[in-house]
C-alpha positions as CSV (number, residue, x, y, z in Angstrom):
1,M,-11.9,-29.0,-9.3
2,D,-14.2,-29.8,-6.4
3,P,-14.7,-26.4,-4.6
4,S,-16.1,-28.1,-1.5
5,Q,-12.8,-29.9,-0.8
6,P,-11.1,-28.2,2.2
7,S,-7.8,-30.0,1.6
8,G,-6.8,-27.1,-0.7
9,S,-6.6,-24.8,2.3
10,S,-3.1,-25.8,3.3
11,A,-1.9,-25.2,-0.2
12,D,-3.5,-21.8,-0.3
13,A,-2.1,-20.9,3.0
14,S,1.4,-22.1,2.3
15,A,1.4,-20.5,-1.2
16,S,0.7,-17.1,0.3
17,S,2.8,-17.5,3.4
18,S,5.7,-15.1,3.9
19,S,9.0,-16.7,3.0
20,S,12.2,-15.7,4.7
21,S,13.1,-13.6,1.7
22,A,9.7,-11.8,1.9
23,V,10.4,-10.9,5.5
24,E,13.8,-9.6,4.5
25,N,12.1,-7.4,1.9
26,L,9.7,-6.1,4.5
27,A,12.6,-5.2,6.8
28,A,14.4,-3.5,3.9
29,G,11.3,-1.5,2.9
30,M,10.8,-0.5,6.6
31,A,14.4,0.7,6.8
32,A,13.8,3.1,3.9
33,M,11.0,4.9,5.8
34,S,11.4,7.1,8.9
35,L,9.9,6.0,12.2
36,Q,7.4,8.8,12.0
37,D,6.4,7.9,8.5
38,R,5.8,4.3,9.5
39,F,3.8,5.4,12.5
40,E,1.6,7.8,10.5
41,L,1.0,5.2,7.8
42,L,-0.3,2.7,10.4
43,R,-2.1,5.3,12.5
44,G,-3.9,6.4,9.3
45,I,-5.6,3.0,9.1
46,G,-7.4,3.4,12.4
47,E,-10.4,5.5,13.3
48,E,-9.2,4.7,16.8
49,C,-5.8,3.6,18.1
50,I,-5.3,2.2,21.6
51,Q,-2.7,3.4,22.4
52,E,-0.6,5.7,20.2
53,D,2.4,5.8,22.5
54,E,2.4,2.0,22.6
55,L,2.3,1.9,18.8
56,M,5.3,4.2,18.5
57,N,7.2,2.2,21.2
58,L,6.5,-1.0,19.3
59,L,7.8,0.4,16.0
60,Q,11.0,1.6,17.8
61,K,11.7,-1.8,19.4
62,K,10.4,-4.5,17.0
63,P,11.7,-4.7,13.4
64,V,8.8,-6.6,12.0
65,P,5.6,-6.3,14.1
66,I,2.9,-8.9,13.7
67,C,-0.6,-7.5,12.7
68,Y,-3.6,-9.7,13.2
69,D,-6.8,-9.5,11.1
70,G,-9.5,-12.2,10.7
71,F,-12.8,-12.9,9.0
72,E,-15.6,-15.4,9.0
73,P,-16.2,-16.9,5.6
74,S,-19.9,-16.2,5.4
75,G,-20.9,-15.6,1.8
76,R,-20.1,-13.2,-1.0
77,M,-17.7,-10.4,-0.3
78,H,-18.7,-6.7,-0.4
79,I,-16.2,-3.9,-1.0
80,A,-15.8,-2.9,2.6
81,Q,-14.2,-6.4,3.1
82,G,-12.5,-6.6,-0.3
83,I,-11.2,-3.1,-1.0
84,V,-10.8,-1.6,2.4
85,K,-9.0,-4.7,3.7
86,T,-6.7,-4.7,0.7
87,I,-5.9,-1.0,1.2
88,N,-5.2,-1.5,4.9
89,V,-3.2,-4.7,4.5
90,N,-1.0,-3.0,1.9
91,K,-0.4,-0.1,4.2
92,M,0.6,-2.5,7.0
93,V,3.0,-4.4,4.8
94,R,4.5,-1.1,3.5
95,A,5.1,0.0,7.1
96,G,7.2,-3.2,7.6
97,C,4.6,-5.4,9.3
98,K,3.9,-9.1,8.9
99,V,0.1,-9.6,8.5
100,K,-1.5,-12.7,9.8
101,I,-5.0,-13.1,8.4
102,W,-7.0,-15.6,10.4
103,I,-9.5,-17.5,8.3
104,A,-12.0,-18.2,11.0
105,D,-13.8,-21.3,9.6
106,W,-14.5,-22.8,13.0
107,F,-15.8,-19.5,14.2
108,A,-18.2,-19.3,11.2
109,Q,-19.4,-22.7,12.1
110,L,-19.9,-21.6,15.8
111,N,-21.9,-18.6,14.5
112,N,-24.0,-20.9,12.2
113,K,-22.8,-19.4,9.0
114,M,-23.6,-21.4,5.8
115,G,-25.9,-23.5,8.0
116,G,-22.8,-24.6,10.0
117,D,-21.5,-26.7,7.0
118,I,-17.7,-26.5,7.4
119,K,-17.0,-27.6,3.8
120,K,-19.1,-24.8,2.5
121,I,-17.5,-22.4,4.9
122,Q,-14.0,-23.4,3.7
123,T,-15.0,-23.0,0.1
124,V,-16.1,-19.4,0.8
125,G,-12.8,-18.8,2.5
126,R,-10.9,-19.9,-0.6
127,Y,-13.1,-17.6,-2.7
128,M,-12.3,-14.6,-0.5
129,I,-8.6,-15.2,-0.7
130,E,-9.0,-15.4,-4.5
131,I,-10.7,-12.0,-4.4
132,W,-7.9,-10.3,-2.4
133,R,-5.3,-11.8,-4.7
134,A,-7.1,-10.4,-7.8
135,A,-7.6,-7.0,-6.0
136,G,-3.9,-6.5,-5.6
137,M,-3.3,-7.3,-2.0
138,N,0.5,-7.6,-1.3
139,L,0.7,-11.2,-0.3
140,D,4.4,-11.1,0.2
141,G,3.8,-9.8,3.6
142,V,0.7,-11.8,4.3
143,E,0.2,-15.3,5.9
144,F,-3.3,-16.8,5.7
145,L,-4.0,-19.2,8.5
146,W,-7.0,-21.5,8.8
147,S,-8.3,-21.6,12.4
148,S,-9.3,-25.2,12.2
149,E,-5.9,-26.4,11.0
150,E,-3.8,-24.1,13.3
151,I,-5.9,-24.9,16.5
152,N,-5.7,-28.7,15.8
153,K,-1.9,-28.5,15.3
154,R,-1.4,-26.6,18.6
155,A,-4.4,-27.7,20.6
156,N,-2.3,-28.1,23.8
157,E,-1.5,-24.4,23.6
158,Y,-4.8,-23.0,22.4
159,W,-7.4,-24.6,24.6
160,P,-5.8,-23.9,28.0
161,L,-5.6,-20.3,26.9
162,V,-9.3,-20.2,25.9
163,M,-10.2,-21.8,29.2
164,D,-8.1,-19.4,31.2
165,I,-9.8,-16.4,29.5
166,A,-13.2,-17.9,30.2
167,R,-12.3,-18.5,33.9
168,K,-11.3,-14.9,34.3
169,N,-14.5,-13.4,32.9
170,N,-18.2,-13.7,33.9
171,V,-21.0,-14.4,31.4
172,K,-22.2,-10.8,31.4
173,R,-18.7,-9.5,30.3
174,I,-18.5,-12.1,27.5
175,M,-22.0,-11.3,26.3
176,R,-21.0,-7.6,25.9
177,C,-18.8,-8.8,23.1
178,C,-21.6,-10.4,21.1
179,Q,-21.5,-7.5,18.6
180,I,-18.4,-9.1,17.1
181,M,-20.6,-11.9,15.7
182,G,-23.2,-9.4,14.3
183,R,-25.5,-10.1,17.2
184,N,-27.2,-7.8,19.7
185,D,-27.4,-8.1,23.5
186,S,-31.0,-9.0,23.2
187,D,-30.4,-11.9,20.8
188,E,-30.9,-15.4,22.1
189,L,-27.4,-16.9,21.8
190,T,-26.4,-20.5,21.6
191,A,-23.8,-21.8,24.0
192,A,-21.4,-21.9,21.0
193,Q,-21.9,-18.2,20.4
194,I,-21.2,-17.4,24.1
195,F,-17.9,-19.4,23.8
196,Y,-16.9,-17.5,20.6
197,P,-15.5,-14.3,22.3
198,C,-13.3,-16.3,24.6
199,M,-11.8,-18.0,21.5
200,Q,-11.4,-14.8,19.5
201,C,-9.7,-13.2,22.5
202,A,-7.3,-16.2,22.7
203,D,-6.6,-15.9,18.9
204,I,-4.7,-12.6,19.6
205,F,-2.2,-14.3,21.9
206,F,-2.1,-17.6,20.0
207,L,-1.0,-15.7,16.9
208,K,1.5,-13.6,18.9
209,A,-0.1,-10.4,17.6
210,D,1.4,-7.1,18.4
211,I,-1.4,-5.1,16.6
212,C,-5.1,-6.1,16.2
213,Q,-6.3,-4.5,13.0
214,L,-10.0,-5.0,12.8
215,G,-13.1,-2.9,12.4
216,M,-14.7,-0.8,15.1
217,D,-17.3,-3.5,15.5
218,Q,-14.6,-5.8,16.9
219,R,-13.4,-3.3,19.5
220,K,-15.0,-4.9,22.5
221,V,-13.2,-8.2,22.2
222,N,-9.9,-6.5,21.5
223,M,-10.5,-4.5,24.8
224,L,-11.2,-7.9,26.5
225,A,-7.7,-9.0,25.4
226,R,-6.1,-5.9,26.9
227,E,-8.1,-6.5,30.2
228,Y,-6.8,-10.1,30.2
229,C,-3.3,-8.8,30.1
230,D,-4.1,-6.8,33.3
231,N,-5.4,-10.0,34.8
232,I,-2.3,-12.1,34.1
233,K,0.1,-9.2,34.8
234,R,1.3,-9.0,31.2
235,R,3.0,-5.7,30.3
236,N,2.9,-5.8,26.5
237,K,-0.7,-5.5,25.5
238,P,-2.0,-5.8,22.0
239,I,-2.4,-2.5,20.3
240,I,-5.9,-1.9,18.9
241,L,-6.0,-0.3,15.5
242,S,-9.8,-0.1,14.6
243,H,-10.8,1.0,11.1
244,H,-13.9,2.9,10.2
245,M,-17.0,0.9,9.3
246,L,-18.5,1.8,5.9
247,P,-22.2,2.4,5.9
248,G,-24.8,0.9,3.6
249,F,-26.2,3.1,0.8
250,K,-29.6,3.6,2.4
251,E,-30.4,6.4,4.8
252,G,-29.4,5.5,8.4
253,Q,-27.6,2.3,7.6
254,E,-24.5,2.5,9.8
255,K,-22.8,-0.6,8.4
256,M,-22.8,-2.2,5.0
257,S,-24.6,-5.6,5.2
258,K,-24.8,-8.6,3.0
259,S,-28.4,-9.1,4.1
260,D,-29.5,-6.1,2.1
261,P,-27.9,-6.6,-1.4
262,S,-29.3,-3.3,-2.8
263,S,-27.3,-1.4,-0.2
264,A,-24.0,-3.2,-0.6
265,I,-21.6,-3.4,-3.6
266,F,-20.2,-6.9,-4.0
267,M,-16.8,-7.5,-5.4
268,E,-17.9,-9.2,-8.6
269,D,-20.9,-6.9,-9.2
270,D,-21.0,-5.9,-12.9
271,E,-20.9,-2.3,-14.1
272,A,-24.6,-1.9,-14.4
273,Q,-25.2,-3.2,-10.9
274,V,-22.7,-0.8,-9.4
275,N,-24.2,2.1,-11.4
276,L,-27.7,1.3,-10.3
277,K,-26.9,0.9,-6.6
278,I,-25.0,4.2,-6.5
279,K,-27.7,6.0,-8.5
280,Q,-30.2,5.0,-5.9
281,A,-27.9,5.7,-2.9
282,F,-28.8,8.3,-0.2
283,C,-26.8,11.4,-1.0
284,P,-28.5,14.6,0.3
285,P,-27.3,17.9,-1.3
286,N,-24.9,20.1,0.8
287,I,-24.9,17.5,3.7
288,V,-21.7,15.7,4.5
289,D,-22.5,13.9,7.8
290,G,-24.2,10.6,7.3
291,N,-23.7,10.7,3.5
292,P,-22.6,7.3,2.3
293,C,-21.4,8.4,-1.1
294,L,-18.9,10.8,0.4
295,E,-17.7,8.1,2.8
296,Y,-16.9,5.8,-0.1
297,I,-15.0,8.6,-1.7
298,K,-13.0,9.2,1.5
299,Y,-12.3,5.6,2.5
300,I,-12.0,3.9,-0.9
301,V,-11.5,6.3,-3.8
302,F,-8.9,8.7,-2.3
303,P,-6.8,5.9,-0.8
304,W,-6.9,4.0,-4.1
305,F,-6.4,6.8,-6.7
306,E,-5.2,9.7,-4.5
307,T,-7.6,12.0,-6.5
308,F,-11.3,12.1,-7.3
309,E,-12.3,13.1,-10.8
310,V,-15.6,14.7,-11.7
311,V,-16.7,14.9,-15.3
312,R,-19.5,17.4,-16.1
313,K,-20.7,19.9,-18.7
314,E,-19.3,23.4,-18.7
315,E,-22.6,24.9,-17.7
316,N,-22.5,22.7,-14.6
317,G,-19.0,23.9,-13.6
318,G,-16.9,21.8,-16.0
319,N,-14.5,18.9,-15.1
320,K,-12.7,19.1,-11.8
321,T,-10.1,16.8,-10.1
322,F,-10.1,17.0,-6.4
323,A,-6.8,16.4,-4.7
324,N,-8.1,15.8,-1.2
325,M,-11.2,15.2,0.8
326,N,-11.3,18.7,2.4
327,E,-11.4,20.3,-1.0
328,L,-14.3,18.1,-2.0
329,I,-16.2,18.7,1.2
330,A,-15.9,22.5,0.8
331,D,-17.4,22.3,-2.7
332,Y,-20.1,19.9,-1.6
333,E,-21.3,21.9,1.4
334,S,-21.4,25.1,-0.7
335,G,-23.4,23.4,-3.4
336,A,-20.7,23.8,-6.1
337,L,-20.6,20.0,-6.1
338,H,-24.0,18.4,-6.6
339,P,-25.1,14.7,-5.9
340,A,-25.6,14.5,-9.7
341,D,-21.9,15.2,-10.1
342,V,-20.8,12.9,-7.3
343,K,-22.7,9.7,-8.1
344,P,-21.5,9.0,-11.7
345,A,-18.0,9.9,-10.7
346,L,-18.1,7.6,-7.7
347,A,-19.6,4.8,-9.9
348,K,-16.9,5.2,-12.5
349,A,-14.1,5.0,-9.8
350,I,-15.6,1.9,-8.1
351,N,-16.0,0.2,-11.5
352,Q,-12.3,0.9,-12.3
353,I,-11.3,-0.7,-9.0
354,L,-13.5,-3.7,-9.5
355,Q,-12.7,-4.5,-13.1
356,P,-9.6,-6.6,-12.5
357,I,-11.6,-8.8,-10.1
358,R,-14.4,-9.2,-12.7
359,D,-11.8,-10.1,-15.3
360,H,-10.2,-12.7,-13.0
361,F,-13.4,-14.5,-12.2
362,K,-14.4,-14.4,-15.9
363,N,-11.1,-15.7,-17.3
364,N,-9.8,-18.0,-14.5
365,S,-11.7,-21.3,-14.7
366,E,-11.0,-22.3,-11.0
367,A,-12.0,-18.8,-9.8
368,K,-15.2,-19.0,-11.9
369,V,-16.2,-22.3,-10.3
370,L,-15.6,-20.9,-6.8
371,L,-17.7,-17.9,-7.5
372,N,-20.6,-19.8,-8.9
373,T,-20.5,-22.3,-6.0
374,V,-20.6,-19.5,-3.4
375,K,-23.4,-17.7,-5.2
376,N,-25.4,-21.0,-5.1
377,Y,-24.6,-21.4,-1.4
378,K,-26.0,-17.9,-0.8
379,V,-29.2,-18.6,-2.6
380,K,-29.8,-21.8,-0.6
381,T,-28.9,-20.2,2.7
382,E,-31.4,-17.3,2.1
383,D,-34.1,-19.9,1.2
384,T,-33.6,-22.1,4.2
385,S,-32.3,-19.9,7.1
386,S,-34.0,-17.2,9.0
387,R,-31.1,-16.4,11.3
388,P,-29.6,-12.9,11.0
389,Q,-26.4,-12.6,9.0
390,A,-23.4,-10.6,10.2
391,S,-22.0,-8.2,7.7
């Protein structure tokens, strides 16, 4: 297998696309849940929802809403992308939604990822799909769409939309969205990067998305889409469901970043690497706010296992299984739960989650080639590029 060949992208997308029977299964599963249950399941994904009344109205009126998510293929995947996205997608599917995941290969090229090499970018995209498959993402309700292919197929629909969005906004408004690319307002942007937000805004309408399910770092461009609806007098605005951004393991790191490997757990990290990174993580006693270890328990371990198990000696309080985050926080703030209890328990839980991914990339020959190729890309990119990398 040549991992640099993008021709496999169509096969990957079609293999994981929702068939008519899958859509019927979604509708059947949705019918088994109450409207309130579906609303609470979706609302639980978002740290912020704009707007809750619109979300409830959508669920009342549309049997299978379309949720949009997207990603730039830009290197190895950390667990905020791999596990949190798997958790959130599975919730959306369970709530009766069809999820369109936009593989933004052209966007990665615009943002100069992988040196702008589209073949490398597409290889990374295939590697990321492979990880989600191994992690247990429910692909029955998922459609992977490659931006380069879909835009080329419907160029007469896409580009007039992009141009209209660009015409209705000034440069200052567009530059306020540069955070979506992992850039700051003070960064010197290329013309391609200024064009990027207009395209991402257009994606929402191009994919006929009812819900934008992205991270809080993508909020500004999603708001741009809602503003565009006001400009064109469109009543049905995309609902924004923004999930929490997991921090890095070091003190003060608000967002996990690939550019600091010691502060991020990658999806195919081995057990020793996970143990070391968590052992060295910032985890102040009695302090909950700004504690990355507790955030990982809240946003990964509890959604995955529904409990958090601590194993310790009797003289240190004995074993304890926490049923919810509030119970854990109470013990941690009081000092009954110590960082020395939390860290090994967190490492054990993360290693259990990651083991099937490790096994897949060890035992599947094509997956192994993909991983080794992407790791090699990453080394070369770090050696030759000084540009900042988005997380």
